[in-house]
MOPAC internal coordinates of N, CA, C and O (Angstrom, degrees):
PM7 1SCF
backbone

  N    0.0000 0     0.00 0     0.00 0    0    0    0
  C    1.4469 1     0.00 0     0.00 0    1    0    0
  C    1.4422 1   115.03 1     0.00 0    2    1    0
  O    1.2310 1   118.50 1   138.11 1    3    2    1
  N    1.3351 1   120.46 1   -41.89 1    3    2    1
  C    1.3916 1   124.17 1   179.28 1    5    3    2
  C    1.4853 1   113.26 1   -57.83 1    6    5    3
  O    1.2310 1   120.81 1   134.35 1    7    6    5
  N    1.4089 1   116.06 1   -45.65 1    7    6    5
  C    1.4309 1   124.22 1  -179.26 1    9    7    6
  C    1.5821 1   109.14 1   -56.92 1   10    9    7
  O    1.2310 1   120.24 1   135.77 1   11   10    9
  N    1.3772 1   117.14 1   -44.23 1   11   10    9
  C    1.4027 1   121.70 1  -178.79 1   13   11   10
  C    1.5562 1   109.53 1   -64.23 1   14   13   11
  O    1.2310 1   119.66 1   139.94 1   15   14   13
  N    1.3541 1   118.26 1   -40.06 1   15   14   13
  C    1.4111 1   117.91 1   179.80 1   17   15   14
  C    1.5380 1   113.11 1   -65.76 1   18   17   15
  O    1.2310 1   119.61 1   147.31 1   19   18   17
  N    1.3840 1   118.35 1   -32.69 1   19   18   17
  C    1.4387 1   120.42 1  -179.45 1   21   19   18
  C    1.6245 1   107.23 1   -67.63 1   22   21   19
  O    1.2310 1   120.91 1   132.70 1   23   22   21
  N    1.2730 1   115.87 1   -47.30 1   23   22   21
  C    1.4031 1   117.53 1   176.24 1   25   23   22
  C    1.5191 1   116.98 1   -58.12 1   26   25   23
  O    1.2310 1   120.77 1   139.89 1   27   26   25
  N    1.2122 1   116.13 1   -40.11 1   27   26   25
  C    1.4962 1   124.38 1   174.13 1   29   27   26
  C    1.4584 1   109.81 1   -60.87 1   30   29   27
  O    1.2310 1   118.79 1   128.32 1   31   30   29
  N    1.3284 1   119.90 1   -51.68 1   31   30   29
  C    1.4460 1   123.71 1  -178.78 1   33   31   30
  C    1.4993 1   111.73 1   -61.11 1   34   33   31
  O    1.2310 1   120.73 1   142.93 1   35   34   33
  N    1.2924 1   116.20 1   -37.07 1   35   34   33
  C    1.4834 1   120.11 1  -176.93 1   37   35   34
  C    1.5370 1   107.11 1   -67.12 1   38   37   35
  O    1.2310 1   119.27 1   135.90 1   39   38   37
  N    1.3271 1   119.00 1   -44.10 1   39   38   37
  C    1.4366 1   119.49 1   179.72 1   41   39   38
  C    1.5103 1   111.98 1   -62.44 1   42   41   39
  O    1.2310 1   121.73 1   137.95 1   43   42   41
  N    1.2269 1   114.30 1   -42.05 1   43   42   41
  C    1.5666 1   116.97 1  -177.22 1   45   43   42
  C    1.5304 1   106.68 1   -64.47 1   46   45   43
  O    1.2310 1   117.76 1   137.91 1   47   46   45
  N    1.2984 1   121.88 1   -42.09 1   47   46   45
  C    1.4798 1   124.99 1  -178.47 1   49   47   46
  C    1.4910 1   112.90 1   -64.96 1   50   49   47
  O    1.2310 1   119.54 1   156.72 1   51   50   49
  N    1.3647 1   118.48 1   -23.28 1   51   50   49
  C    1.3918 1   126.23 1  -177.72 1   53   51   50
  C    1.5166 1   116.34 1   -91.58 1   54   53   51
  O    1.2310 1   123.26 1  -169.75 1   55   54   53
  N    1.3564 1   111.36 1    10.25 1   55   54   53
  C    1.4291 1   118.02 1   178.63 1   57   55   54
  C    1.5357 1   115.33 1   -61.10 1   58   57   55
  O    1.2310 1   118.67 1   -38.68 1   59   58   57
  N    1.2451 1   120.13 1   141.32 1   59   58   57
  C    1.4824 1   118.29 1  -176.60 1   61   59   58
  C    1.5111 1   110.15 1   -96.34 1   62   61   59
  O    1.2310 1   120.34 1   -61.12 1   63   62   61
  N    1.3312 1   116.96 1   118.88 1   63   62   61
  C    1.4227 1   118.96 1   173.59 1   65   63   62
  C    1.4954 1   112.13 1  -103.71 1   66   65   63
  O    1.2310 1   121.04 1   -90.33 1   67   66   65
  N    1.3249 1   115.62 1    89.67 1   67   66   65
  C    1.4026 1   122.08 1  -169.05 1   69   67   66
  C    1.5110 1   109.70 1   -68.27 1   70   69   67
  O    1.2310 1   121.24 1   147.28 1   71   70   69
  N    1.3976 1   115.23 1   -32.72 1   71   70   69
  C    1.5628 1   116.20 1   177.65 1   73   71   70
  C    1.5000 1   109.08 1   -61.21 1   74   73   71
  O    1.2310 1   117.29 1   136.19 1   75   74   73
  N    1.2918 1   122.77 1   -43.81 1   75   74   73
  C    1.4518 1   125.17 1  -178.18 1   77   75   74
  C    1.5131 1   107.03 1   -64.59 1   78   77   75
  O    1.2310 1   118.61 1   133.02 1   79   78   77
  N    1.3823 1   120.25 1   -46.98 1   79   78   77
  C    1.3846 1   120.01 1  -176.06 1   81   79   78
  C    1.6458 1   106.47 1   -66.05 1   82   81   79
  O    1.2310 1   119.49 1   141.01 1   83   82   81
  N    1.2655 1   118.57 1   -38.99 1   83   82   81
  C    1.5599 1   118.04 1   178.77 1   85   83   82
  C    1.4199 1   105.80 1   -60.54 1   86   85   83
  O    1.2310 1   117.62 1   137.04 1   87   86   85
  N    1.4652 1   122.13 1   -42.96 1   87   86   85
  C    1.5009 1   118.79 1  -178.57 1   89   87   86
  C    1.4781 1   116.16 1   -60.55 1   90   89   87
  O    1.2310 1   121.13 1   139.47 1   91   90   89
  N    1.3609 1   115.44 1   -40.53 1   91   90   89
  C    1.4437 1   121.76 1   179.94 1   93   91   90
  C    1.4902 1   111.23 1   -63.91 1   94   93   91
  O    1.2310 1   119.96 1   133.80 1   95   94   93
  N    1.3692 1   117.68 1   -46.20 1   95   94   93
  C    1.3739 1   124.07 1  -175.99 1   97   95   94
  C    1.5557 1   110.93 1   -70.15 1   98   97   95
  O    1.2310 1   120.05 1   142.33 1   99   98   97
  N    1.3930 1   117.51 1   -37.67 1   99   98   97
  C    1.4080 1   120.51 1   171.20 1  101   99   98
  C    1.4638 1   116.35 1   -60.79 1  102  101   99
  O    1.2310 1   117.86 1   139.67 1  103  102  101
  N    1.3287 1   121.69 1   -40.33 1  103  102  101
  C    1.4243 1   128.59 1   175.00 1  105  103  102
  C    1.5597 1   112.79 1   -63.17 1  106  105  103
  O    1.2310 1   122.32 1   137.65 1  107  106  105
  N    1.3006 1   113.15 1   -42.35 1  107  106  105
  C    1.4890 1   117.44 1   179.02 1  109  107  106
  C    1.5662 1   109.79 1   -66.51 1  110  109  107
  O    1.2310 1   120.70 1   137.06 1  111  110  109
  N    1.3146 1   116.27 1   -42.94 1  111  110  109
  C    1.4176 1   119.62 1   177.57 1  113  111  110
  C    1.5259 1   113.95 1   -63.96 1  114  113  111
  O    1.2310 1   120.61 1   143.22 1  115  114  113
  N    1.3481 1   116.45 1   -36.78 1  115  114  113
  C    1.4896 1   121.89 1   178.17 1  117  115  114
  C    1.5280 1   106.87 1   -67.79 1  118  117  115
  O    1.2310 1   119.02 1   149.22 1  119  118  117
  N    1.3122 1   119.47 1   -30.78 1  119  118  117
  C    1.4728 1   119.33 1   178.07 1  121  119  118
  C    1.5227 1   117.72 1   -75.98 1  122  121  119
  O    1.2310 1   125.65 1   176.20 1  123  122  121
  N    1.3620 1   106.75 1    -3.80 1  123  122  121
  C    1.5620 1   111.22 1   175.67 1  125  123  122
  C    1.5896 1   110.09 1    99.16 1  126  125  123
  O    1.2310 1   120.22 1  -168.49 1  127  126  125
  N    1.2569 1   117.18 1    11.51 1  127  126  125
  C    1.5195 1   120.48 1   178.53 1  129  127  126
  C    1.5375 1   108.76 1   -78.10 1  130  129  127
  O    1.2310 1   119.78 1   -51.67 1  131  130  129
  N    1.2602 1   118.02 1   128.33 1  131  130  129
  C    1.4910 1   120.24 1  -176.20 1  133  131  130
  C    1.5816 1   106.93 1   -89.08 1  134  133  131
  O    1.2310 1   119.30 1   143.88 1  135  134  133
  N    1.3323 1   118.94 1   -36.12 1  135  134  133
  C    1.4458 1   122.18 1   179.02 1  137  135  134
  C    1.5037 1   107.15 1  -144.88 1  138  137  135
  O    1.2310 1   124.04 1   -29.11 1  139  138  137
  N    1.3778 1   109.85 1   150.89 1  139  138  137
  C    1.4706 1   114.45 1  -179.67 1  141  139  138
  C    1.5742 1   108.66 1  -125.22 1  142  141  139
  O    1.2310 1   118.63 1   -44.24 1  143  142  141
  N    1.3134 1   120.21 1   135.76 1  143  142  141
  C    1.3880 1   120.34 1  -177.16 1  145  143  142
  C    1.5387 1   109.09 1   -76.88 1  146  145  143
  O    1.2310 1   121.62 1   -28.28 1  147  146  145
  N    1.3271 1   114.51 1   151.72 1  147  146  145
  C    1.5268 1   117.80 1   176.80 1  149  147  146
  C    1.4893 1   111.65 1   -64.29 1  150  149  147
  O    1.2310 1   121.42 1   149.18 1  151  150  149
  N    1.3113 1   114.90 1   -30.82 1  151  150  149
  C    1.5541 1   118.35 1   178.77 1  153  151  150
  C    1.5679 1   108.53 1   -65.95 1  154  153  151
  O    1.2310 1   119.03 1   139.46 1  155  154  153
  N    1.3929 1   119.46 1   -40.54 1  155  154  153
  C    1.3572 1   122.55 1  -176.37 1  157  155  154
  C    1.5765 1   108.99 1   -71.07 1  158  157  155
  O    1.2310 1   121.35 1   142.32 1  159  158  157
  N    1.3542 1   115.02 1   -37.68 1  159  158  157
  C    1.5234 1   117.18 1   177.46 1  161  159  158
  C    1.5453 1   108.00 1   -70.52 1  162  161  159
  O    1.2310 1   118.83 1   144.80 1  163  162  161
  N    1.2710 1   119.83 1   -35.20 1  163  162  161
  C    1.4266 1   121.10 1   169.06 1  165  163  162
  C    1.4827 1   117.79 1   -53.08 1  166  165  163
  O    1.2310 1   122.25 1   134.22 1  167  166  165
  N    1.3422 1   113.30 1   -45.78 1  167  166  165
  C    1.4560 1   123.97 1   178.70 1  169  167  166
  C    1.5345 1   109.55 1   -62.95 1  170  169  167
  O    1.2310 1   119.92 1   133.87 1  171  170  169
  N    1.3579 1   117.76 1   -46.13 1  171  170  169
  C    1.4462 1   125.09 1   177.06 1  173  171  170
  C    1.5078 1   109.84 1   -54.42 1  174  173  171
  O    1.2310 1   121.33 1   131.58 1  175  174  173
  N    1.3507 1   115.06 1   -48.42 1  175  174  173
  C    1.4457 1   120.22 1  -179.46 1  177  175  174
  C    1.4995 1   113.30 1   -65.44 1  178  177  175
  O    1.2310 1   119.77 1   135.05 1  179  178  177
  N    1.2896 1   118.05 1   -44.95 1  179  178  177
  C    1.5195 1   120.71 1   177.91 1  181  179  178
  C    1.6358 1   111.64 1   -62.66 1  182  181  179
  O    1.2310 1   123.65 1   139.90 1  183  182  181
  N    1.2793 1   110.61 1   -40.10 1  183  182  181
  C    1.5021 1   115.46 1   179.82 1  185  183  182
  C    1.5643 1   113.20 1   -63.77 1  186  185  183
  O    1.2310 1   122.27 1   154.36 1  187  186  185
  N    1.3357 1   113.25 1   -25.64 1  187  186  185
  C    1.4371 1   117.64 1   177.32 1  189  187  186
  C    1.5354 1   113.24 1   -98.69 1  190  189  187
  O    1.2310 1   120.96 1  -169.86 1  191  190  189
  N    1.3097 1   115.76 1    10.14 1  191  190  189
  C    1.5279 1   123.41 1   174.71 1  193  191  190
  C    1.4936 1   113.52 1    75.05 1  194  193  191
  O    1.2310 1   119.98 1  -152.44 1  195  194  193
  N    1.3509 1   117.65 1    27.56 1  195  194  193
  C    1.3909 1   124.38 1  -178.09 1  197  195  194
  C    1.6140 1   116.56 1   -94.49 1  198  197  195
  O    1.2310 1   123.89 1  -176.09 1  199  198  197
  N    1.3513 1   110.15 1     3.91 1  199  198  197
  C    1.4509 1   114.83 1   179.79 1  201  199  198
  C    1.5416 1   112.79 1    81.49 1  202  201  199
  O    1.2310 1   121.45 1    -3.55 1  203  202  201
  N    1.3334 1   114.82 1   176.45 1  203  202  201
  C    1.4620 1   117.30 1   179.45 1  205  203  202
  C    1.5552 1   114.06 1   -69.52 1  206  205  203
  O    1.2310 1   122.09 1   -30.26 1  207  206  205
  N    1.3073 1   113.60 1   149.74 1  207  206  205
  C    1.4248 1   120.06 1  -170.87 1  209  207  206
  C    1.5189 1   106.46 1  -133.07 1  210  209  207
  O    1.2310 1   121.21 1   -43.25 1  211  210  209
  N    1.4274 1   115.29 1   136.75 1  211  210  209
  C    1.4226 1   118.21 1   179.20 1  213  211  210
  C    1.5385 1   110.59 1  -145.06 1  214  213  211
  O    1.2310 1   120.88 1     5.32 1  215  214  213
  N    1.2742 1   115.92 1  -174.68 1  215  214  213
  C    1.4659 1   124.00 1  -174.17 1  217  215  214
  C    1.5822 1   109.06 1   -60.72 1  218  217  215
  O    1.2310 1   119.81 1   133.36 1  219  218  217
  N    1.2848 1   117.98 1   -46.64 1  219  218  217
  C    1.5054 1   122.47 1   179.73 1  221  219  218
  C    1.5516 1   112.70 1   -57.12 1  222  221  219
  O    1.2310 1   122.59 1   133.87 1  223  222  221
  N    1.2960 1   112.64 1   -46.13 1  223  222  221
  C    1.5269 1   118.20 1   175.76 1  225  223  222
  C    1.4963 1   110.21 1   -61.71 1  226  225  223
  O    1.2310 1   118.59 1   133.96 1  227  226  225
  N    1.3412 1   120.29 1   -46.04 1  227  226  225
  C    1.5121 1   121.36 1  -175.63 1  229  227  226
  C    1.5647 1   104.79 1   -67.19 1  230  229  227
  O    1.2310 1   118.80 1   142.62 1  231  230  229
  N    1.3870 1   119.89 1   -37.38 1  231  230  229
  C    1.4210 1   117.82 1  -175.19 1  233  231  230
  C    1.5799 1   110.57 1   -66.98 1  234  233  231
  O    1.2310 1   121.33 1   143.42 1  235  234  233
  N    1.3136 1   115.07 1   -36.58 1  235  234  233
  C    1.4213 1   117.75 1  -178.13 1  237  235  234
  C    1.5719 1   109.71 1   -71.91 1  238  237  235
  O    1.2310 1   119.39 1   146.25 1  239  238  237
  N    1.3062 1   118.76 1   -33.75 1  239  238  237
  C    1.4630 1   121.16 1   172.91 1  241  239  238
  C    1.4966 1   109.33 1   -68.51 1  242  241  239
  O    1.2310 1   118.50 1   139.24 1  243  242  241
  N    1.2941 1   120.46 1   -40.76 1  243  242  241
  C    1.4830 1   123.12 1  -177.88 1  245  243  242
  C    1.5005 1   111.88 1   -65.32 1  246  245  243
  O    1.2310 1   120.19 1   135.82 1  247  246  245
  N    1.3597 1   117.24 1   -44.18 1  247  246  245
  C    1.4567 1   124.96 1   177.82 1  249  247  246
  C    1.5257 1   111.99 1   -61.16 1  250  249  247
  O    1.2310 1   119.93 1   148.20 1  251  250  249
  N    1.3669 1   117.74 1   -31.80 1  251  250  249
  C    1.4676 1   121.99 1  -170.93 1  253  251  250
  C    1.5688 1   110.55 1   -98.35 1  254  253  251
  O    1.2310 1   119.98 1   166.81 1  255  254  253
  N    1.2893 1   117.64 1   -13.19 1  255  254  253
  C    1.5005 1   119.60 1  -172.25 1  257  255  254
  C    1.5633 1   111.87 1  -121.67 1  258  257  255
  O    1.2310 1   118.77 1   -72.26 1  259  258  257
  N    1.3424 1   119.95 1   107.74 1  259  258  257
  C    1.4407 1   119.39 1   179.39 1  261  259  258
  C    1.5438 1   113.23 1   -63.77 1  262  261  259
  O    1.2310 1   119.11 1   154.64 1  263  262  261
  N    1.4329 1   119.30 1   -25.36 1  263  262  261
  C    1.4900 1   121.94 1   175.92 1  265  263  262
  C    1.4951 1   108.08 1   -57.36 1  266  265  263
  O    1.2310 1   119.33 1   133.38 1  267  266  265
  N    1.3437 1   118.88 1   -46.62 1  267  266  265
  C    1.3933 1   121.52 1  -177.23 1  269  267  266
  C    1.5404 1   113.86 1   -65.58 1  270  269  267
  O    1.2310 1   121.40 1   145.88 1  271  270  269
  N    1.3850 1   114.92 1   -34.12 1  271  270  269
  C    1.4521 1   122.17 1   174.88 1  273  271  270
  C    1.4181 1   113.25 1   -63.12 1  274  273  271
  O    1.2310 1   121.54 1   144.32 1  275  274  273
  N    1.3310 1   114.67 1   -35.68 1  275  274  273
  C    1.5090 1   117.56 1   179.67 1  277  275  274
  C    1.5485 1   112.63 1   -75.48 1  278  277  275
  O    1.2310 1   119.89 1   157.64 1  279  278  277
  N    1.3121 1   117.82 1   -22.36 1  279  278  277
  C    1.4205 1   122.18 1  -176.37 1  281  279  278
  C    1.5447 1   113.78 1   -93.83 1  282  281  279
  O    1.2310 1   120.21 1   152.00 1  283  282  281
  N    1.4104 1   117.21 1   -28.00 1  283  282  281
  C    1.5027 1   118.49 1  -175.37 1  285  283  282
  C    1.4500 1   107.16 1  -106.21 1  286  285  283
  O    1.2310 1   123.16 1   -43.71 1  287  286  285
  N    1.3800 1   111.55 1   136.29 1  287  286  285
  C    1.4295 1   120.42 1   178.46 1  289  287  286
  C    1.5648 1   110.41 1   -86.19 1  290  289  287
  O    1.2310 1   121.66 1   134.03 1  291  290  289
  N    1.3372 1   114.43 1   -45.97 1  291  290  289
  C    1.4460 1   120.33 1  -177.37 1  293  291  290
  C    1.5393 1   108.78 1  -157.16 1  294  293  291
  O    1.2310 1   119.82 1   -29.55 1  295  294  293
  N    1.2836 1   117.96 1   150.45 1  295  294  293
  C    1.4959 1   122.35 1   169.68 1  297  295  294
  C    1.5028 1   112.62 1  -147.88 1  298  297  295
  O    1.2310 1   123.36 1   -17.12 1  299  298  297
  N    1.3583 1   111.17 1   162.88 1  299  298  297
  C    1.4148 1   118.24 1   177.25 1  301  299  298
  C    1.4851 1   108.53 1  -148.90 1  302  301  299
  O    1.2310 1   119.36 1    17.79 1  303  302  301
  N    1.3114 1   118.83 1  -162.21 1  303  302  301
  C    1.5215 1   123.63 1  -176.55 1  305  303  302
  C    1.5659 1   108.79 1   -66.01 1  306  305  303
  O    1.2310 1   122.20 1   155.58 1  307  306  305
  N    1.3465 1   113.40 1   -24.42 1  307  306  305
  C    1.5477 1   116.05 1  -170.86 1  309  307  306
  C    1.5313 1   110.14 1  -100.20 1  310  309  307
  O    1.2310 1   119.80 1   133.21 1  311  310  309
  N    1.2725 1   117.98 1   -46.79 1  311  310  309
  C    1.4573 1   120.46 1  -169.30 1  313  311  310
  C    1.5291 1   115.72 1  -142.92 1  314  313  311
  O    1.2310 1   121.64 1   -15.30 1  315  314  313
  N    1.2983 1   114.46 1   164.70 1  315  314  313
  C    1.4556 1   126.21 1   175.89 1  317  315  314
  C    1.4928 1   111.45 1  -117.24 1  318  317  315
  O    1.2310 1   119.24 1   -56.22 1  319  318  317
  N    1.2930 1   119.06 1   123.78 1  319  318  317
  C    1.5504 1   120.79 1  -178.12 1  321  319  318
  C    1.5098 1   106.60 1  -109.22 1  322  321  319
  O    1.2310 1   121.67 1   -46.69 1  323  322  321
  N    1.2857 1   114.40 1   133.31 1  323  322  321
  C    1.4621 1   123.60 1  -177.04 1  325  323  322
  C    1.4681 1   108.28 1   -88.41 1  326  325  323
  O    1.2310 1   120.89 1   -28.22 1  327  326  325
  N    1.3511 1   115.91 1   151.78 1  327  326  325
  C    1.5186 1   122.75 1   177.53 1  329  327  326
  C    1.5743 1    99.73 1   -73.87 1  330  329  327
  O    1.2310 1   123.09 1   -35.00 1  331  330  329
  N    1.3404 1   111.69 1   145.00 1  331  330  329
  C    1.4520 1   117.56 1   178.03 1  333  331  330
  C    1.5246 1   108.99 1  -110.65 1  334  333  331
  O    1.2310 1   119.24 1   164.03 1  335  334  333
  N    1.3524 1   119.05 1   -15.97 1  335  334  333
  C    1.5057 1   118.19 1   174.81 1  337  335  334
  C    1.5054 1   104.74 1  -156.34 1  338  337  335
  O    1.2310 1   124.16 1    -1.86 1  339  338  337
  N    1.3894 1   109.63 1   178.14 1  339  338  337
  C    1.4610 1   119.77 1   176.29 1  341  339  338
  C    1.4651 1   111.82 1   -67.54 1  342  341  339
  O    1.2310 1   118.79 1   159.70 1  343  342  341
  N    1.3374 1   119.90 1   -20.30 1  343  342  341
  C    1.4849 1   120.43 1  -174.38 1  345  343  342
  C    1.5068 1   114.92 1   -84.17 1  346  345  343
  O    1.2310 1   122.77 1   178.46 1  347  346  345
  N    1.4894 1   112.30 1    -1.54 1  347  346  345
  C    1.4991 1   116.58 1   177.64 1  349  347  346
  C    1.5227 1   110.89 1   -66.01 1  350  349  347
  O    1.2310 1   118.28 1   160.05 1  351  350  349
  N    1.3211 1   120.87 1   -19.95 1  351  350  349
  C    1.4093 1   121.70 1  -179.29 1  353  351  350
  C    1.6111 1   112.72 1   -91.76 1  354  353  351
  O    1.2310 1   120.21 1   174.12 1  355  354  353
  N    1.2591 1   117.20 1    -5.88 1  355  354  353
  C    1.5024 1   119.81 1  -176.28 1  357  355  354
  C    1.5195 1   106.87 1   -86.22 1  358  357  355
  O    1.2310 1   121.36 1   -58.90 1  359  358  357
  N    1.3482 1   115.00 1   121.10 1  359  358  357
  C    1.4676 1   120.71 1   173.61 1  361  359  358
  C    1.4329 1   113.60 1   -68.25 1  362  361  359
  O    1.2310 1   122.55 1   -31.98 1  363  362  361
  N    1.3127 1   112.72 1   148.02 1  363  362  361
  C    1.5302 1   116.34 1   178.17 1  365  363  362
  C    1.5366 1   117.41 1   100.85 1  366  365  363
  O    1.2310 1   121.05 1   163.20 1  367  366  365
  N    1.3912 1   115.60 1   -16.80 1  367  366  365
  C    1.3634 1   120.65 1  -178.66 1  369  367  366
  C    1.5946 1   110.75 1   -83.88 1  370  369  367
  O    1.2310 1   120.83 1   -32.87 1  371  370  369
  N    1.2661 1   116.01 1   147.13 1  371  370  369
  C    1.4662 1   116.29 1   176.57 1  373  371  370
  C    1.5238 1   110.52 1   -62.61 1  374  373  371
  O    1.2310 1   121.33 1   -37.39 1  375  374  373
  N    1.3740 1   115.05 1   142.61 1  375  374  373
  C    1.4527 1   120.58 1   179.56 1  377  375  374
  C    1.5140 1   113.47 1    89.84 1  378  377  375
  O    1.2310 1   119.55 1   164.62 1  379  378  377
  N    1.3329 1   118.47 1   -15.38 1  379  378  377
  C    1.3848 1   117.93 1   179.19 1  381  379  378
  C    1.5224 1   112.20 1   -82.78 1  382  381  379
  O    1.2310 1   119.38 1   -63.56 1  383  382  381
  N    1.3538 1   118.79 1   116.44 1  383  382  381
  C    1.4553 1   120.36 1  -175.93 1  385  383  382
  C    1.5129 1   117.64 1   -62.11 1  386  385  383
  O    1.2310 1   121.16 1   163.90 1  387  386  385
  N    1.3716 1   115.38 1   -16.10 1  387  386  385
  C    1.4407 1   121.89 1   179.99 1  389  387  386
  C    1.5063 1   112.84 1   -93.47 1  390  389  387
  O    1.2310 1   122.30 1  -176.35 1  391  390  389
  N    1.4067 1   113.19 1     3.65 1  391  390  389
  C    1.4983 1   113.68 1  -172.63 1  393  391  390
  C    1.4883 1   110.10 1   -75.68 1  394  393  391
  O    1.2310 1   118.91 1   -34.25 1  395  394  393
  N    1.3112 1   119.68 1   145.75 1  395  394  393
  C    1.4801 1   122.17 1   173.64 1  397  395  394
  C    1.4821 1   111.72 1   -62.90 1  398  397  395
  O    1.2310 1   122.07 1   -44.25 1  399  398  397
  N    1.2968 1   113.63 1   135.75 1  399  398  397
  C    1.4890 1   119.60 1   178.50 1  401  399  398
  C    1.5194 1   112.75 1   -91.71 1  402  401  399
  O    1.2310 1   120.44 1   -44.98 1  403  402  401
  N    1.2503 1   116.76 1   135.02 1  403  402  401
  C    1.4584 1   125.19 1   177.08 1  405  403  402
  C    1.5454 1   109.05 1    55.85 1  406  405  403
  O    1.2310 1   119.47 1  -131.75 1  407  406  405
  N    1.3029 1   118.62 1    48.25 1  407  406  405
  C    1.4571 1   120.80 1  -175.19 1  409  407  406
  C    1.5397 1   108.41 1   -64.67 1  410  409  407
  O    1.2310 1   118.74 1   136.79 1  411  410  409
  N    1.3580 1   120.01 1   -43.21 1  411  410  409
  C    1.3888 1   123.28 1  -178.75 1  413  411  410
  C    1.5746 1   109.74 1   -63.32 1  414  413  411
  O    1.2310 1   119.82 1   134.95 1  415  414  413
  N    1.2451 1   117.96 1   -45.05 1  415  414  413
  C    1.4392 1   123.97 1   177.28 1  417  415  414
  C    1.6141 1   108.71 1   -56.01 1  418  417  415
  O    1.2310 1   121.39 1   132.61 1  419  418  417
  N    1.2065 1   114.95 1   -47.39 1  419  418  417
  C    1.4714 1   119.89 1  -178.92 1  421  419  418
  C    1.5106 1   110.63 1   -62.25 1  422  421  419
  O    1.2310 1   119.37 1   137.59 1  423  422  421
  N    1.3304 1   118.81 1   -42.41 1  423  422  421
  C    1.4310 1   123.84 1  -174.94 1  425  423  422
  C    1.5473 1   106.14 1   -70.51 1  426  425  423
  O    1.2310 1   119.64 1   143.58 1  427  426  425
  N    1.3092 1   118.30 1   -36.42 1  427  426  425
  C    1.4146 1   120.33 1  -176.46 1  429  427  426
  C    1.5389 1   109.38 1   -72.79 1  430  429  427
  O    1.2310 1   121.37 1   141.37 1  431  430  429
  N    1.3187 1   114.99 1   -38.63 1  431  430  429
  C    1.4376 1   119.34 1   174.26 1  433  431  430
  C    1.5574 1   117.01 1   -61.32 1  434  433  431
  O    1.2310 1   123.27 1   138.28 1  435  434  433
  N    1.3284 1   111.34 1   -41.72 1  435  434  433
  C    1.5002 1   117.76 1   172.02 1  437  435  434
  C    1.5627 1   114.64 1   -67.26 1  438  437  435
  O    1.2310 1   120.86 1   148.29 1  439  438  437
  N    1.2317 1   115.97 1   -31.71 1  439  438  437
  C    1.4960 1   119.82 1  -178.09 1  441  439  438
  C    1.4829 1   110.80 1   -73.19 1  442  441  439
  O    1.2310 1   120.52 1   147.29 1  443  442  441
  N    1.3841 1   116.61 1   -32.71 1  443  442  441
  C    1.4587 1   123.02 1  -177.30 1  445  443  442
  C    1.4842 1   107.37 1  -113.91 1  446  445  443
  O    1.2310 1   120.02 1  -100.20 1  447  446  445
  N    1.2353 1   117.56 1    79.80 1  447  446  445
  C    1.4889 1   124.18 1   177.95 1  449  447  446
  C    1.4634 1   107.61 1   -89.89 1  450  449  447
  O    1.2310 1   122.34 1   -73.22 1  451  450  449
  N    1.3095 1   113.12 1   106.78 1  451  450  449
  C    1.5630 1   121.45 1  -173.95 1  453  451  450
  C    1.5050 1   109.74 1   -82.50 1  454  453  451
  O    1.2310 1   118.87 1   171.63 1  455  454  453
  N    1.3319 1   119.76 1    -8.37 1  455  454  453
  C    1.5027 1   120.65 1  -179.34 1  457  455  454
  C    1.5473 1   115.47 1   -61.67 1  458  457  455
  O    1.2310 1   124.07 1   150.22 1  459  458  457
  N    1.3880 1   109.80 1   -29.78 1  459  458  457
  C    1.5335 1   114.11 1  -176.37 1  461  459  458
  C    1.6258 1   110.39 1   -85.47 1  462  461  459
  O    1.2310 1   121.30 1   172.70 1  463  462  461
  N    1.2709 1   115.11 1    -7.30 1  463  462  461
  C    1.5422 1   119.82 1  -178.26 1  465  463  462
  C    1.5630 1   111.24 1   -76.55 1  466  465  463
  O    1.2310 1   120.10 1   180.00 1  467  466  465

């Protein structure tokens, strides 16, 4: 019985409160912070009694909450980068991690297919 209670308590403490995460990130962005480390976000969460926080928990919250997707430009194991303008979502602009690489080179290669010659 004790083992079951431990597993149950662990699952409850790992619940993702995306509204709280959003509020923390929004406050940091409003304060002029361009990127926030996962370690610092973990510290914010622990100070508020929200338990340990890591990349997997943030990813789950990000995937489930469109508000977080509107606020965050990019994130990885170490940091979360905030969007700085509406243009961060536009593909093809320099600095956008989702932009296609070497688009012109790919188009030229496709236009001149030397296999048929």
